[in-house]
Backbone as numpy.savetxt, mean C-alpha at the origin, in Angstrom:
# Nx Ny Nz CAx CAy CAz Cx Cy Cz
-7.70 -2.29 1.98 -7.24 -1.11 3.18 -5.49 -1.00 2.91
-5.05 0.14 2.53 -3.57 0.26 2.62 -3.28 1.10 3.88
-2.09 0.60 4.39 -1.30 1.88 5.34 -0.16 2.34 4.76
0.21 3.36 5.17 1.35 3.80 4.72 2.53 3.91 5.49
3.65 4.25 5.39 4.70 4.06 6.20 4.54 4.77 7.65
3.99 5.76 7.60 3.76 6.64 8.93 2.92 5.70 9.85
1.69 5.27 9.10 0.79 4.29 10.20 1.35 2.78 10.28
2.52 2.77 10.15 2.84 1.24 10.37 4.49 1.79 11.41
4.83 2.80 11.42 6.46 3.01 11.81 6.52 2.71 13.15
5.54 1.96 13.89 6.21 1.65 15.19 5.40 0.59 15.61
5.66 -0.27 16.72 5.05 -1.44 17.24 3.37 -0.72 17.87
3.41 0.26 18.58 2.08 0.83 18.73 1.21 1.14 17.59
1.88 1.67 16.77 0.92 2.19 15.34 0.37 1.19 14.80
1.52 0.01 14.50 1.28 -1.54 13.83 0.05 -2.30 15.12
0.00 -1.89 16.45 -1.26 -2.47 16.80 -2.54 -1.85 16.84
-2.14 -0.24 16.48 -3.63 0.58 16.23 -4.02 -0.07 14.61
-2.94 -0.03 13.87 -3.59 -0.65 12.30 -4.37 -1.76 12.76
-3.84 -2.90 13.83 -4.51 -4.33 14.19 -5.81 -3.97 14.01
-6.03 -3.04 14.84 -7.41 -3.10 15.90 -8.72 -2.45 14.93
-7.84 -1.16 13.57 -8.61 -0.80 12.56 -9.36 -1.70 11.27
-8.33 -2.74 11.47 -8.45 -3.85 10.52 -9.28 -4.78 11.30
-9.53 -5.37 12.23 -10.28 -6.05 13.15 -11.42 -5.51 13.11
-11.51 -4.07 13.39 -12.90 -3.66 13.48 -13.73 -3.51 11.73
-12.99 -3.38 11.15 -13.08 -3.10 9.20 -13.95 -4.74 9.17
-12.88 -5.83 9.65 -13.25 -6.98 9.37 -14.82 -7.80 10.22
-15.01 -7.00 11.50 -16.42 -7.10 11.89 -17.32 -6.45 10.97
-17.37 -5.58 10.30 -17.96 -4.74 9.11 -18.75 -5.24 8.02
-16.97 -6.08 7.15 -17.38 -6.60 5.81 -16.90 -7.96 5.92
-17.24 -8.63 5.16 -16.61 -10.34 5.37 -15.06 -10.23 4.84
-14.69 -9.66 3.89 -13.30 -9.82 3.42 -12.44 -8.69 3.37
-11.70 -8.65 3.95 -10.86 -7.72 4.26 -9.38 -8.12 3.69
-8.86 -6.91 2.78 -7.57 -7.55 1.81 -6.65 -6.08 2.46
-4.92 -6.32 3.43 -4.68 -5.20 3.42 -3.70 -5.05 3.00
-3.11 -4.00 2.70 -1.59 -3.80 2.08 -0.69 -2.71 2.69
0.30 -3.40 2.93 1.09 -2.62 3.88 2.63 -2.19 2.97
2.91 -0.73 3.60 4.36 -0.21 3.21 5.54 -0.57 4.08
6.78 -0.36 4.20 7.24 -0.66 4.93 7.59 0.72 5.92
7.94 0.41 7.21 7.72 1.13 8.36 8.64 2.27 8.33
7.88 3.45 8.18 8.64 4.89 8.73 9.60 5.30 7.44
10.68 5.34 8.03 11.90 5.52 6.53 12.55 4.65 6.68
12.20 3.30 6.64 13.05 2.10 6.20 13.72 1.74 4.82
13.06 1.96 3.75 13.01 1.88 2.91 14.66 2.86 2.40
14.71 4.45 2.66 15.53 5.20 2.70 16.64 4.66 3.49
16.40 4.41 4.83 17.80 3.62 5.59 18.59 2.24 4.93
17.37 1.51 4.15 18.04 0.56 3.54 18.87 1.14 2.32
18.32 2.36 1.43 19.00 2.43 0.09 20.69 2.92 0.81
20.19 3.58 1.75 21.17 4.49 2.52 22.66 3.68 2.81
22.44 2.39 3.36 22.81 0.94 3.63 23.87 0.51 2.62
23.04 0.48 1.40 23.37 -0.06 0.06 24.39 1.09 -0.60
24.17 1.85 -0.32 25.38 3.35 -1.13 26.39 3.67 -0.12
26.38 2.82 1.49 27.35 3.07 2.18 28.79 1.97 1.57
28.20 0.93 0.53 28.73 -0.41 0.26 29.70 0.17 -0.92
28.81 0.72 -1.86 29.30 1.12 -3.56 28.20 2.17 -3.93
28.72 3.29 -4.85 28.09 4.56 -5.19 26.90 3.14 -6.26
27.15 2.41 -6.81 26.46 1.97 -7.93 25.76 0.18 -7.18
24.95 0.11 -6.29 24.28 -0.95 -6.05 23.77 -1.60 -7.31
23.88 -3.22 -7.21 23.60 -4.14 -8.07 21.83 -3.60 -8.48
20.99 -3.72 -9.33 19.47 -2.96 -9.12 19.22 -4.17 -8.52
19.20 -5.83 -9.23 18.83 -6.92 -8.87 18.57 -6.88 -7.37
20.04 -6.89 -6.67 20.05 -7.01 -5.24 19.58 -6.10 -4.40
19.44 -4.88 -4.83 18.95 -3.76 -4.05 17.36 -3.79 -4.17
16.72 -4.96 -5.12 15.01 -5.24 -4.96 14.67 -5.89 -3.87
15.85 -7.18 -4.20 15.69 -8.06 -3.09 15.91 -7.32 -1.44
16.64 -6.13 -1.39 16.80 -5.43 -0.21 15.75 -4.91 0.57
15.10 -3.94 -0.75 14.12 -2.79 -0.41 12.77 -3.71 -0.20
12.53 -4.98 -0.70 11.60 -5.76 -0.45 11.05 -5.85 0.90
12.12 -6.44 1.91 12.01 -6.49 3.26 11.77 -5.92 3.97
11.19 -4.89 3.05 10.63 -3.27 4.35 9.70 -3.67 4.37
8.65 -4.25 3.54 7.25 -4.20 3.47 6.81 -5.72 3.88
7.45 -6.71 3.54 7.61 -8.03 4.23 7.37 -7.89 6.22
8.54 -7.33 6.54 8.47 -6.55 7.54 7.19 -6.50 8.59
6.96 -5.47 7.67 5.18 -4.75 8.24 4.30 -5.60 8.16
3.88 -6.61 6.97 3.13 -7.64 6.76 3.24 -8.40 8.11
4.21 -9.36 7.90 4.17 -10.00 9.34 4.24 -9.67 10.69
4.73 -8.19 10.64 4.41 -7.56 12.37 2.84 -7.73 12.71
2.09 -7.18 11.29 0.57 -6.82 11.34 -0.01 -7.90 11.82
0.37 -9.49 11.10 -0.22 -10.40 11.05 -0.07 -11.03 12.32
0.84 -10.92 12.94 1.15 -11.46 14.55 0.43 -10.55 15.37
0.12 -9.07 15.22 -0.67 -8.40 15.86 -1.97 -8.74 16.06
-2.67 -9.06 14.63 -3.84 -9.49 14.58 -4.46 -10.98 15.14
-3.70 -11.77 14.88 -3.35 -12.94 15.67 -3.58 -12.84 17.00
-2.97 -12.22 17.57 -3.11 -12.41 19.23 -3.50 -11.68 19.64
-4.56 -11.18 19.10 -6.26 -10.98 19.03 -7.33 -11.75 18.73
-6.69 -13.17 18.35 -7.98 -13.83 18.57 -8.17 -14.03 16.90
-7.84 -13.33 16.01 -8.22 -13.09 14.69 -7.30 -13.84 13.61
-7.76 -14.62 12.77 -7.14 -15.43 11.76 -6.39 -14.49 10.50
-5.60 -14.47 10.44 -4.85 -13.87 9.26 -3.12 -14.25 9.03
-3.02 -13.86 7.37 -2.07 -14.77 6.77 -1.01 -13.52 6.36
-0.03 -13.27 6.12 0.90 -12.30 5.34 1.28 -12.88 4.32
2.13 -12.06 2.94 1.79 -12.56 2.01 2.93 -11.60 1.16
3.70 -11.80 0.30 4.97 -11.24 -0.07 3.87 -10.87 -1.36
4.75 -10.19 -2.55 3.70 -9.76 -3.64 3.94 -10.97 -4.41
5.12 -11.50 -4.64 5.07 -12.68 -5.50 4.03 -13.76 -5.03
3.85 -13.93 -3.49 3.13 -15.27 -3.38 1.22 -14.68 -3.58
1.40 -13.23 -3.38 -0.13 -12.71 -3.78 -0.36 -12.89 -4.89
0.69 -13.24 -6.19 0.13 -13.51 -7.89 0.29 -11.85 -8.12
1.20 -11.25 -8.00 1.58 -10.00 -8.42 2.71 -10.50 -9.38
2.43 -10.24 -11.18 3.34 -10.23 -12.16 4.20 -8.77 -12.47
5.32 -8.67 -12.59 5.67 -7.07 -12.97 6.76 -7.86 -14.18
7.03 -6.77 -15.13 8.01 -6.74 -15.58 9.61 -6.79 -15.58
10.31 -6.79 -16.43 11.72 -6.66 -15.95 12.78 -5.41 -15.53
12.04 -4.53 -15.55 12.62 -3.24 -14.54 12.99 -3.35 -13.30
13.53 -3.59 -12.98 14.05 -3.44 -11.61 14.19 -2.05 -11.22
14.01 -2.13 -9.68 13.67 -1.00 -8.95 12.46 0.17 -9.55
11.97 -0.22 -10.98 10.55 0.71 -10.95 9.94 -0.15 -12.04
9.62 -1.47 -11.88 8.95 -2.05 -12.76 7.20 -2.25 -12.63
6.94 -2.09 -13.65 5.00 -2.38 -14.06 4.42 -3.72 -13.65
2.97 -3.62 -13.01 2.55 -4.72 -13.15 1.91 -4.98 -14.19
2.23 -6.49 -14.61 2.15 -6.77 -16.06 0.70 -7.38 -15.59
0.46 -8.06 -14.89 -0.90 -9.38 -14.82 -0.65 -9.48 -13.09
-1.95 -9.85 -12.28 -2.23 -10.52 -11.27 -3.38 -11.63 -11.06
-2.60 -12.61 -10.56 -3.33 -14.08 -10.36 -3.66 -14.30 -8.89
-4.90 -13.75 -8.49 -5.16 -13.75 -7.07 -5.82 -14.86 -6.32
-5.24 -16.19 -7.17 -5.79 -17.33 -6.09 -5.57 -17.43 -4.77
-4.22 -17.47 -4.67 -3.99 -17.77 -3.03 -4.75 -16.45 -2.32
-4.88 -15.30 -2.54 -5.69 -14.45 -1.67 -7.20 -15.16 -1.45
-7.75 -15.45 -2.91 -8.92 -15.77 -2.76 -8.91 -17.21 -1.90
-8.25 -17.79 -1.85 -8.50 -18.98 -1.00 -8.55 -18.74 0.64
-7.59 -18.29 0.74 -7.24 -17.63 1.81 -8.50 -16.53 2.51
-8.90 -15.75 2.07 -10.33 -15.03 2.05 -11.57 -15.99 2.08
-11.28 -17.63 1.32 -12.45 -18.57 1.69 -12.46 -18.89 3.13
-11.23 -18.96 3.73 -11.00 -19.45 5.04 -11.22 -18.82 6.09
-12.11 -17.63 5.46 -12.44 -16.31 6.86 -10.69 -15.83 7.02
-9.78 -15.53 6.52 -8.86 -14.96 7.19 -8.47 -13.82 6.24
-8.20 -12.75 7.33 -7.48 -11.72 6.58 -5.94 -11.57 6.37
-6.49 -10.98 4.87 -4.98 -11.36 4.04 -4.27 -10.11 3.85
-3.27 -9.91 4.43 -2.16 -8.80 4.43 -1.02 -9.01 3.37
-0.72 -7.96 2.68 -0.01 -8.31 1.64 1.40 -7.08 1.68
2.34 -7.73 1.19 3.10 -7.06 1.23 3.30 -5.83 0.32
3.21 -4.59 0.29 3.18 -3.52 -1.11 4.03 -3.13 -1.70
4.26 -2.95 -3.13 5.80 -1.73 -3.44 6.27 -3.58 -4.60
5.78 -4.66 -4.27 6.89 -5.79 -4.78 5.73 -6.74 -5.74
6.67 -7.38 -6.54 5.82 -8.44 -7.72 7.08 -9.08 -7.91
6.61 -10.27 -9.18 7.72 -11.32 -9.40 7.91 -10.99 -10.64
9.20 -10.78 -11.29 9.27 -10.46 -12.67 9.46 -11.76 -13.52
9.71 -11.51 -14.77 9.69 -12.85 -15.63 10.97 -13.95 -15.44
12.04 -13.43 -14.76 13.36 -14.44 -14.28 13.05 -14.93 -12.75
11.82 -14.57 -12.29 11.74 -15.21 -11.16 12.06 -14.94 -10.10
12.50 -13.28 -10.14 13.09 -12.60 -8.89 11.98 -11.64 -8.72
12.21 -11.32 -7.22 11.38 -10.24 -6.68 11.98 -8.34 -7.17
10.73 -7.85 -7.43 11.19 -6.72 -8.18 10.26 -5.90 -7.37
10.64 -4.72 -7.11 9.73 -3.29 -6.86 9.57 -2.60 -7.59
8.04 -1.76 -7.21 7.56 -1.61 -8.29 7.47 0.28 -7.91
8.82 1.10 -7.49 9.14 2.47 -7.84 8.28 3.22 -6.44
8.64 4.41 -6.00 8.13 5.07 -5.15 6.61 5.35 -4.98
6.28 5.00 -4.48 4.43 5.00 -3.70 3.96 3.95 -4.67
5.11 2.72 -4.56 4.64 1.16 -5.10 3.22 0.57 -4.65
3.34 0.87 -3.13 2.40 0.39 -2.25 0.79 0.57 -2.67
0.68 1.90 -3.11 -0.54 2.63 -3.46 -0.90 1.66 -4.85
-0.30 1.55 -5.92 -0.23 0.98 -6.78 -0.64 -0.83 -6.42
-0.28 -1.47 -5.59 -0.06 -2.58 -5.18 -1.90 -2.75 -4.70
-2.23 -1.55 -4.03 -3.45 -1.96 -3.47 -4.74 -1.49 -4.42
-4.41 -0.40 -5.16 -5.49 -0.40 -6.22 -5.41 -1.16 -7.50
-4.38 -1.99 -7.89 -4.39 -2.94 -8.68 -5.24 -4.35 -7.99
-4.78 -4.23 -6.99 -5.32 -5.86 -5.99 -7.23 -5.40 -5.95
-7.52 -3.90 -5.45 -8.94 -3.84 -5.41 -9.54 -4.01 -6.88
-8.84 -3.37 -7.65 -9.49 -3.77 -9.26 -9.60 -5.22 -9.70
-8.38 -5.92 -9.28 -8.98 -7.68 -9.78 -9.79 -8.43 -8.77
-9.62 -7.60 -7.41 -10.53 -8.58 -6.92 -12.01 -7.84 -6.65
-12.26 -7.07 -7.60 -13.57 -6.07 -7.79 -14.03 -5.53 -6.18
-12.94 -5.14 -5.26 -13.40 -4.70 -4.05 -14.69 -3.69 -4.24
-15.56 -3.41 -2.93 -15.94 -2.08 -2.88 -15.48 -1.26 -2.84
-14.52 -0.80 -2.39 -13.93 0.21 -2.08 -12.37 0.09 -1.79
-11.37 0.81 -2.27 -9.96 0.93 -1.96 -9.71 2.11 -0.88
-8.98 1.52 0.52 -9.35 3.04 1.67 -7.56 3.22 1.38
-6.95 4.04 1.53 -5.69 4.25 1.80 -5.55 5.22 2.83
-5.10 4.79 3.37 -4.76 5.33 5.22 -3.10 6.27 5.16
-3.61 7.09 5.78 -2.34 8.04 5.98 -2.59 8.80 7.28
-1.26 9.86 7.50 -1.10 10.60 8.49 -2.10 11.90 8.49
-2.81 12.37 7.46 -3.64 13.43 7.20 -5.01 12.60 7.17
-5.91 13.40 7.10 -7.20 12.94 7.50 -8.02 12.90 5.64
-7.25 13.46 4.68 -7.95 13.47 3.42 -6.92 14.17 2.50
-7.36 14.59 1.56 -6.63 15.63 0.52 -7.13 16.69 0.67
-6.26 18.07 1.05 -6.36 19.01 0.71 -6.15 20.33 0.20
-6.16 21.31 -0.22 -5.85 22.46 -1.65 -4.56 22.62 -1.02
-3.89 22.35 0.08 -2.59 22.84 0.51 -1.83 21.97 1.42
-0.85 21.64 1.40 -0.52 20.95 2.90 -0.95 21.19 4.09
-1.59 20.41 4.79 -2.21 20.78 5.84 -1.19 21.08 7.23
-0.07 19.95 7.15 1.19 20.25 8.18 1.92 21.40 7.49
1.90 22.35 6.36 2.64 23.46 6.62 1.81 24.75 6.68
0.33 24.59 5.94 -0.67 25.64 5.59 -1.66 25.29 6.44
-2.11 26.15 7.59 -3.16 25.93 8.79 -4.31 26.18 8.15
-4.74 27.08 6.94 -5.56 27.19 6.38 -6.12 26.35 5.49
-5.49 25.55 5.13 -5.83 24.37 4.21 -7.33 23.83 4.32
-7.56 23.78 3.38 -9.17 23.47 3.25 -9.14 21.57 2.46
-10.02 20.84 3.34 -10.36 19.71 3.01 -10.79 19.65 1.53
-10.81 18.74 0.96 -11.87 18.21 -0.67 -12.33 16.97 -0.24
-13.48 17.30 -0.68 -14.61 15.72 0.41 -14.69 15.04 -0.90
-14.63 15.40 -2.21 -14.70 14.53 -3.31 -13.86 15.10 -4.73
-13.08 13.85 -5.02 -12.07 14.46 -6.26 -12.17 13.90 -7.26
-12.11 14.39 -9.07 -12.11 13.04 -9.90 -10.39 12.62 -9.89
-10.68 11.57 -10.90 -9.09 10.59 -11.06 -8.11 12.20 -12.12
-9.23 12.67 -13.17 -8.24 13.51 -13.52 -7.68 14.98 -12.69
-8.48 15.53 -11.85 -8.01 16.22 -10.94 -6.78 15.58 -9.84
-6.56 14.66 -9.66 -5.69 13.92 -8.89 -4.46 13.96 -9.15
-4.68 13.30 -10.53 -3.51 13.44 -11.74 -2.51 14.48 -12.06
-3.48 15.53 -12.23 -3.15 16.82 -12.36 -2.57 17.39 -11.29
-2.71 17.38 -10.07 -2.31 17.63 -8.79 -0.99 17.16 -8.21
-0.69 15.42 -8.93 0.10 14.65 -9.04 1.47 15.11 -9.59
1.17 15.69 -10.94 1.80 16.42 -11.87 2.48 17.85 -11.32
1.80 18.20 -10.65 2.26 19.80 -9.78 3.07 19.54 -9.16
3.04 18.24 -8.57 3.97 18.13 -7.19 3.80 17.36 -5.95
2.11 17.62 -5.90 1.20 17.30 -4.88 1.90 15.78 -4.35
2.20 15.24 -3.42 2.44 13.97 -3.08 1.24 13.09 -2.03
0.50 13.13 -2.57 -0.75 12.72 -2.34 -0.83 10.84 -2.51
-0.84 11.01 -3.75 -0.85 9.33 -4.36 -0.04 8.91 -5.54
0.61 8.23 -5.53 1.49 7.83 -6.61 0.54 8.09 -7.98
1.18 8.63 -9.14 0.20 8.94 -10.40 0.07 7.55 -10.97
0.71 6.61 -11.34 0.40 5.62 -11.58 -0.77 4.58 -10.76
-0.64 4.85 -9.94 -2.01 3.90 -9.31 -3.45 4.91 -9.52
-3.18 6.51 -9.81 -4.18 6.83 -10.15 -4.93 6.06 -11.47
-4.03 6.20 -12.32 -4.24 5.74 -13.81 -4.72 4.51 -13.94
-4.13 3.51 -12.90 -4.70 2.36 -13.08 -6.31 2.19 -12.20
-6.72 3.06 -11.21 -7.93 3.30 -10.42 -8.81 3.63 -11.33
-8.41 4.62 -12.46 -9.31 5.33 -13.41 -10.22 4.61 -14.53
-8.78 3.33 -14.98 -8.98 2.60 -16.11 -10.07 1.63 -15.54
-10.08 1.39 -14.46 -10.86 -0.01 -14.09 -11.91 0.23 -12.69
-11.86 1.51 -12.94 -13.13 2.75 -12.21 -12.93 2.00 -10.39
-11.92 2.37 -10.05 -11.79 1.59 -8.55 -11.89 3.42 -7.95
-12.82 3.22 -6.67 -13.42 4.07 -6.05 -12.16 4.12 -5.21
-11.69 5.46 -4.47 -10.59 5.48 -3.61 -11.47 6.06 -2.41
-10.96 6.16 -0.97 -11.08 6.75 -0.02 -9.60 7.10 0.39
-9.22 8.48 0.63 -8.03 8.51 1.57 -8.38 9.08 2.64
-7.95 8.37 3.81 -8.09 9.14 5.36 -7.15 8.70 6.11
-7.63 9.48 7.41 -6.83 9.21 8.90 -6.37 7.79 9.05
-5.43 7.26 9.67 -5.09 6.02 10.38 -5.24 6.47 11.55
-5.03 7.65 12.13 -5.23 8.15 13.62 -6.66 8.43 14.14
-7.64 9.00 13.09 -8.85 9.50 13.33 -10.05 8.89 13.06
-11.47 8.92 13.57 -12.07 8.35 12.79 -13.24 9.40 12.34
-12.98 9.55 11.12 -13.70 10.67 10.47 -13.48 10.37 8.90
-14.38 10.69 8.01 -14.54 10.63 7.00 -13.24 11.15 5.61
-12.75 10.52 4.97 -11.72 11.33 4.14 -12.15 11.76 2.71
-11.49 11.57 1.67 -11.97 12.18 0.55 -11.88 11.20 -0.70
-13.14 11.16 -1.31 -13.51 10.47 -2.27 -12.80 10.83 -3.83
-11.88 9.76 -3.89 -11.55 9.77 -5.54 -12.18 8.58 -6.29
-12.67 9.50 -7.32 -13.71 8.48 -8.36 -14.25 9.36 -9.57
């Protein structure tokens, strides 16, 4: 289960996500959650860095930006634990996500999910901070815009998950932006290649790299609403 920034934008929404995760845990034995930074946190952190200098150091920028997802992960774990369920939050490096040396736009080079598997065996809900990994210099690094999608799909691939659910503020993929075009039609099923074509044309549905990984490892994705209980769009 991956929740975007709009889904964890405030404490009320984080509590809503906690309820959704607990309901999923009742249905499935093993649940792994990936979270983005809340709301506009990433943009605000970038803005703060640029208030200091026009050219912030890229390593330090990654140190700064990685905190957004860690806050979401820890708050969600606190919310789930407060309801009597066991959960643990992990940074990207703690989750075993390895990346190359490109700061601010790193690529995942491998995942060693031993820590995740250990915690799942203890019957815990595992919450991973999206958008980040550890590079060859043992520094935390970020995976570029939309990197939490990539974290979720890559984890789903390596853990052989039944499905990777991407929760957002719309209830699926439409043939136009439903927030702009009232007559937009919802697509129930779509292929990896069609989504990549839409992303290339500028549709802000999912990060293109995450779809490439999903296609390579045959990860089934469902894009659905954080706020409505209805089926979303299947990408396969």
